[in-house]
C-alpha positions, 0 to 999 in steps of 0.5 A: 236087594235089602239086607237079610238079618239073622242070628249067627248061632245054631238054628235049623231049617224046617218045612214051614207048612204054611197052609193058611198063609193066604186064608183071610181071617174069618169070624169064628162066631160065638159058642153056647158057653165060654170058659174064661181062665182067670190066669192067662199071663205070667204072674199072679191070677187075676182077682175075680169080681163077678158072681154066679148069676151076674149078667155081663156084656162084651168087655165087662171086667171079670177079674182085676189084675192082682199085683204088679205082674198080673193082667185084667180079664174081660168077658168075650161075650154077652150072657150070664155067669153060670159057674165060677169053679176049677175047670179042666184045662187043655193039659188035664189040670184044673184051673179056676175059670168063669163059665158064661152061657152066651146070649145074643149080643144085646148089651152093646160093648163100650168100644168105638165101633168105627171101621175107619183107622184112627190115626190121632194118638193121645197123650202118654198118660192116656196110653198108659192108663188104657193099656193098663186096664185092657188086659193086654199081654204078650200074644206071641205066647209068653203072656208077659203083661204089657203094662210092665214092659212099657214101665221102664225103670229109671236106671234103664234106657230103651232106645229101640222097639222091635215089633216081632212079625217073624212067626217062625213056627210051622203051620201058624199064620195068624200073625201073617194074616193079621199083618196083611189085613191090619198093617196100618193099625199095627204100625200105629200100635207101634207108634203108640208104644213108641210114645209110651216108651218115650222113643222114636225108633220102632223096627218091624221085623219080618221073615223073608218068606212073607213077601205080601206082608213085606210089600204092604208094611214097607209101603205104609211104614214110609208114611210114619216117621220112626217106623222101619221094616227089616227083613230076617232070614227064614230060620228057626227060631228067628222069632225068639226074643234074644235071637231077634235082638241079635239079628236086628241090632247085633246086640247080645242079651247077657245070661240072666238079663232082659232085652231092656238091658241092651236097650230093646223092647220086643212086642209081638205084632198081634200085641201091637194091634191089641194096643191099637184097639185098646188105645184108639177104640177102648177095646179090651183084649177079649179076642185074638186070631188063631190058626187051625191047621195041620196035615190032618186038618180038613179045612185049615183056616185063620179065625177071629176067636173069642177068648174062652171058646172051647177047642172042640168048637173050633176043630168042628168048624175046621172039619172035625177030627179025622181017624188019622189024627194022633196028636192035637197041639195048642200052639206050634209043633216046636214049642206047643203042647199036646191037648189032653182035653179038647173041651178046654178053652183057648186063652190069650196065649194060644195062636194055633190049634194043630191036628197032626198025623203020627208021621208029622208028630214024629212019635218015634221010640227013644234010642241011646245018645250017639254023641253026634253033637247035633243038639249042641250045633243047633242050639241058638243059645249055645248050650249042650242039651245032651249034657243037661239031659244026662244030668236030669236023667241021673237026678243031678239037677244042681249040675245043670246050672253049670250048663246054663240050663236056665238060658234055654228058650225051649225052642225044641231044636235039640229034640228035632235034630236028635237022631235017637229021638231023645226028648231033650227039650223035656229034660231042659224043661224039667231042669228049669222047673226044678231049679226054679222050685229049689230057688 
């Protein structure tokens, strides 16, 4: 019986609702128009390189990384640029997007189209160059540009790469299916990242609720020196970066510090696959796997989706919106955000679209705090969300510093367990946003 790893502080057990765990990845096809945001990452928006009327092909560089913390943006389709303008996003706010009217893929992309797995790994300099110019960011949702993560400062020492295959949010199975269908490519991606980091230690962390993936990964990893599989308990938020490091290595990332400060780098499994495709096949990041699910989704499925595809297009593929749908979410139900505009496109950071009923959305009226302490008990960072909430309600933003509000990972455990339905997560987000603005 293998050891089951987990983090010791807080966390909750919730219904996983993995409706699409056994659903093979299908190609979503190409919509008539794609709307490609120029900012799909943490940091500065990319600098636009194309003009209205330009013809583009799959993989054409549309916008160049602007600054150290930025990422390239590539075309996901062949077609014509018909607009470059502020366009309404999923949250209702306008952001700069490049609109492309798609044409049949008459322009062959400059990528390696071989179907066989490419196992020979190039030199480190080639790896760094290809990752830098492929627009790869963290696909677990954070969107941190991958080139920065592999560029370790001289005063830091990384000893362990952790590939995050936990996917602990309910409903989402995009990573699970990708790991089941592309396990060896992900392992090679881990080896490539190892070479870029100059280390020989990669650990693939998997949730114990993924037996098929565990069996496949353990079998294949035995062939690759320096890659091992570790099993983690089914507990939310096991996939949180700091929680995963604690579970796998026993090390705790100090407040205000980064994983590399304790010798670790964490990359999502889908990111490792994107690295494989970029380095071994010269393929930039212009598509990703997305789960369409929810208790009111008529045909839940996992799709390979071109970046810039409108949510509405994918929802229609999965049976449309039933009258019982009261909330549509980008991402998972715990950390995702409600969609205001379903015509808005998916980007590199979106791993799922959920169609939920009022019962699953848990839209309940807010009551008064009964001082039960459940929010503090469930917090995996050891915070006091009720106190942060009180400070925010009374506009005492500076006081939230004493509660370490900036350490909140926005997992939503506090709001989930609150018997009074107080939006504690929202208060924590407000505190963090205001502290960042003031500082």
